[in-house]
N, C-alpha and C positions, 0 to 999 in steps of 0.2 A: 504494499499500499503505500501511497505518496501523500505527504502533507504539503499542499500547495500554498506558497506565500504570495506570488504574484505570476505574471505571465511567463517570466524567465527563470524563477527559482523554484526548484521542487525538491524538497528535503525528504529523505527516506523516513517512513513512519516508524517510530520506535517500538520495538517489542516491549512486553510488559515489564520485563526486568529492567530495561532502560528507563521506562517511565517511572518505576518505583525509585530507582537510584536518583534520578533527577529531583523527585519530590523530597527526598531525604538529604539533598545536598546542603552544605554549608560554605564557608568562604574558602577553606582549603580541603580539597577532596582527593582521597587516595584510593584508586580503584584497581585491585588486582583481580584479573579475570583470565579465565582459560582461553586457549586459542579459538578464534572465529566467534568470539562473543559479540564482536563488533564494536570494540572500544573506540577504534578510529572513526567509525561512523557516528558514534555518539558524540565524541569530541568535535567533530566536524560541524554537526548540527548545532551545538552550543556556540561555537565559534561565528558561525554564519548569522545566527539569530542576534548575537551581540554586535556584530559589525554592521547589520542592517540598521542598528540603533545608533550608529555613529561612533562605536567603541573601537579602539585599537587593541588587537589580540596578537600575542606572540606565541607561535607554535614551534616547539623545539623537538628534536628527535636525535638519536645518537648519531646517525650518519646522514649524508646528503640523499642517498638513495631512499632512506626511510622517510625523510622529509617530503620527497617528491610523492610518496604514497598519499600523505595527507593533502598535498596541493591537488593531485590528480582527483582525488575523491571530491574535494571542493569544486573543482572544475565541472565534474559530472553533474553536481547538484545545482551549481549556480548558472551554469551555461552563459547566456548573454547578459546576466544580471549584474556582472561586475567586470572590471578591466584586470587582466592578468598580465604581470610583468615578470616573465620568466627569468630574465637576467638578474633582477633585484629579488626575485622570489617573494613577491608581494601580490596580494589581491586587493584592489581598491574598489569601494562601493560607492554608490552615487550620493549617498548622504554623509560622505566623509569618514565612514568606518573602514577599517583595513584589517587584513590578516597577514602578518609578517611571519615567514618560514625561514627557520634558521637551524643549521646542523650544530649539534652541541659536541661533536668530537673535539673541537676547540672551543670551550665555553666562552672564551672572550669575543667570539664572532657575534655574540648576541649582546654585547655591551652597548650602552649609549641610548637605549630606548626607554620610553615610558609606556607602560601597558595598563589597560583596564582588566585584562585577563591573561592568563598563561596556560597553555597546554604542554605537558611533557609527555610526549608519545614514547612507548617502549621505555618507560622510566627506569627499569631495573638495570638497563645497559648504559645509563647516562651517569656521568661522573658526579659525585655528591656536590662538588664545589660549583657545578653548573647552577644548582638551585640555591644553595646557601650564599654564595658570593656574587652571582651574576643576576639570576632571575628574581629572587626574593626581593632585593632592593628596588626593582621597577615598580613594585606594588606599594611602596611607602606612602606615596602622596595621592594615590588613586583609590585607596581602599579596595584594590583589585582582588580577583579570585584566582584559584589554581585548580587545575584538573591534572593530577599526575596518574597516568594510566599505563597498563601493560601487564605482561605475564611475569610472574616471579622469577628470580634467578638466584637462588640460595638465600642466605641471611645477610643481605647487604643493606645499604642505606635506605633503599625503597621499602625493605621490610621494617626497618627500625622506625621510620617515619610513619608507616602504616600502623604500627603498634602504638607509638606515641600519640597518634591522632585520637585514640580512644580516651585519653585523659585531657583533651583540649576541647573547650566549649566551642571554638570556631572551626572545628575540623570534623570531618566524616571519613570513614574507611569501610571498604566492602571487600569481601573475599568471595568471588563468584565462579563457580565451575562452568565450563562450556555448556554442559548438560548434567542435571543432577543424576548421579549414579552412586552406587555403594559397592566397594570391593569386599567380597564375602569368601569364605573358604571353598565355596562352589562356583566361583567366578564372578562376573560383574552382574549387578541387579540395578534395574531402573528404580531410582528414588527421586522423584521430582523436587527441584529446588525452586523457591519462589522467584529467584532473579535469573534463571537459566535463560539460554537462547532457545526457544521452543521450535525453531526452525531447523535444528540439528537432529538428523536421525540417530536413533539409539544404536542402530546397527553399525554406523560409521564409528561411534565411540567404542563399541564392543570390539571392532576389528583393531582399532588402535591399542586397546588394552592387551590384545594378544600379541602384538608385535613390539611394543615399546617397553623398555626396562621399567620397573615398578616405580623408581624415583622420577623418571622422566614423565611417565603418565601422571603422577601426582602433581607435578609441577605445571606441565604444559596444559593438561586438560582439567585437572581438579583445582588449579590455581593455588596450591599448597606451597608455603614457604618451606622448602625441604632443608632440614639441618645439614650442615656440611660434616665431612669426615673429622674435622678438627674440633667439633663441639665437645665441651667439657661433659655434658650429660647426654647419655645415649639411652634409647629406648623410652623416651618421654611419652610419646603418644600411646605406646603400648601399656603404659602405667596409668593412663588417664581414665581409670574405671571406677574410681571411688565415688560414692554418693555422699553429698553434704549431709550431715547429721544435725537435727534440731536439739538433741539432747543425748545423754549417755545411754549406751546399750548395755544390757545386763552382761556382767562378766568382763566388761572392758575396762582397762586402765588408761587414763588420759593424761598427756603431758603437753607442754606448750613451748614454743620458741617465740621470742619477742624482739623485734628490730625497731629501735626508736628512730624517729624521723630526725634528719638534719636539714634545716633550711626548706628547700623545695622538695625534699624526699618525703616518703610516706612512712608512718608507723604501721607495722604489720604484726598481727598476732596470728600465729598458726597453731591450731590444736590438733594434736595427733593421737589417734586411737593406737596406743602402744601395742595392744594385744593383737590387733588385726593388721598393724603396720599400714594404716590408711589415714590420710588427712581427713579430719572430720569437720573442721570449721576454719574459715579465714575471715579476718577483719582487716581492712586497709583503709586508712584515712589520714588526711593532712588538713592544715588550716583549722585545726580544732585545739582549744586550750588543753594543756597537759592534765588538768584536773578532770576535764570531761573525758579525755582518753583514758586515764586510770580507772574511772568509773565504768567505762564500756568494757575495759580488760577484765576488771574484777567481776563484773556481772557474767561475762562469758565463761570465765574460768570456774565460777561458782556453778554455773548451770551444768558443766560437764564433770564437776568434781576434780578438777585437775590436780594432780598430786605433786608436780614439779614444773616450774617454769624457768627455762634458761634464757636470760635476758642480757642483751648487750649493755655493758656499763660505761662505755665511752661517752664522753661529752656530757650531754644531759641525761644519759641513762642511769648513772649512779644515783643522783638525788631521786629520780622517779622510781627506781627499784627500791630505794629505802622507804618511799611512800607506800609502795605496794606491800612491803613487808609489814609496815605498821598497820596496814589494813587486813593482815592475816594471810596474805597470799604467800605460797611457798616458793619464793624467787631465789634463784642462784644466779650470781653475776658472772658474766663472760667478758673478758677483755678481748677486743678484736685487734689483732696484729696481723701482719702479713702471714706470719708463720701459723698463728692459730686459725686465721681465716682458711688457709690452705688446708689445714687439718680437717675441719669439719666439712668443707666443700668436697674434699676427696672421699670422705666417708659417705657423703650423700651420693656422689657420683657412682661409688661401688654399689650402693643400694639399688640405683636405677639399673645398672648393668647386670646385676644378679637377680632382677625381678623381685626385690624384697620390699618395695615400697609402692603404694598406690596413692594417686592424687585425683582430685576432681578434674573434670574437663573444663578448666578455667582458662580462657584465653589469655589473660594477663599472665598468670602463673606460667602457663606453657611458653609464652613469648619470652619471659625473662629467663626460663631455664634454657631454651634454645639459644638465646643470644650470649649467654654467659660465656666469657672468653678467658683463656689462659695466655699469659705472656712470659716467656722465658727471660729472666733477668741476667745481667752480665755475670753475676756471682754464681749462677747455676740454680737458684731458687725460682719459684714460679709464683707470679702474681695473678690472682683471679679478680675479675671485675666485670661489670657491665659495660658494653660499648659507650662511647661518649654520647651523651644526650639520652641514655636510657637508665632505667632503675634496676637495682638488684635487691630491693628490700624484701620481696616475697622469697627470693632464693635464700637469702640469709636467714630469714625467720624459719623457713622450712629446714635449713641445715641445723639451726639451733634446736628445733624441735626433734629432729632425728636423733641428735647427740643426746638430748634429754631423755628420749625413749630408750637409750642403751642401759640406763639404770633408773627406771621411773619411780621406784619406791624410795630412793634416797632423798632426804631433805638436808640441804646444806645449812651450816651456820651462816649468820649474817656475814656477807662479803667473801664467802668461800665458794669455790666451785668444786 
């Protein structure tokens, strides 16, 4: 079907998934989609509609040939409704709007423009400095928008921005398969997804499933951000089978890990069912007064009958831990250093590899675990941390809870681990 704007411009009619995405859009939009979902068509439609209102849009892609794909799709839709300058890679509309196409293999080629909106096509293949240093500053004085679209490519900056968008009020993120399917022990099963492209035959996807490696199918068709071979934690998705609990289960012993917030970070409480080795409860918050935080922590721990809380004592942790002890909570202090952090992280990594721990299917927790990185230091030790711009509060609270679960019945004296 065609949505007709005037005699010269005929834009493709969006399928239902595209319509839903547009309705949910915010200022900064990160769309990870499987192949042939028609992300480029969606972006072209958004660009043309805005250019017809007199806006200036910059369209970037990793290479010149990929930029030409966007420009050619625009030409097919716009026909005689605009003037195409191929040498300058620009499309000019009668009301003064324009779309500027630029290759981002050299991000500086896009410098010097002011934009009301930006599209980054095949975003996963673009250098992060293209967005951070060149494109984002274009929107400072226009209150302009972004659509960063494409198929995933490992756990790179596209993935980290996709995850970070979930904590930003001005951002939206979607992870959309080409077609909704489920991988089972008996093969591929059709499982409709509300945002899928309904025009793709299931038989085509099934054929790809039988010819592509599992990781490639997950990335290219299911639009999954596949963890790399260098990830600290393995088997994360296999472990994501635990159900959140609303209260204690008979016969279970509960412990907790507590990571206090620093500035823009999050305070995180993870309660672990130590008997069944499964995460039972997670609370994550920031921008809340410490007295309120302590009350929420105490209430959750009381509800589950937590017998031991291992809590970071660095910075503001120590006075807060002291207050929790005065409230009667069984808190043990943990001093985080590079060495002690490595110790509990490696214990947690071993638990995942051996299948000894289960976690909820929580997107933020899984994202932090997948992104968590190891860096070999000159002296031979290893430093573990989240990538720049991301958090590791959930990881650290989980690691503390796992350590607490190694001896859940022990109650420490004040200040002792």
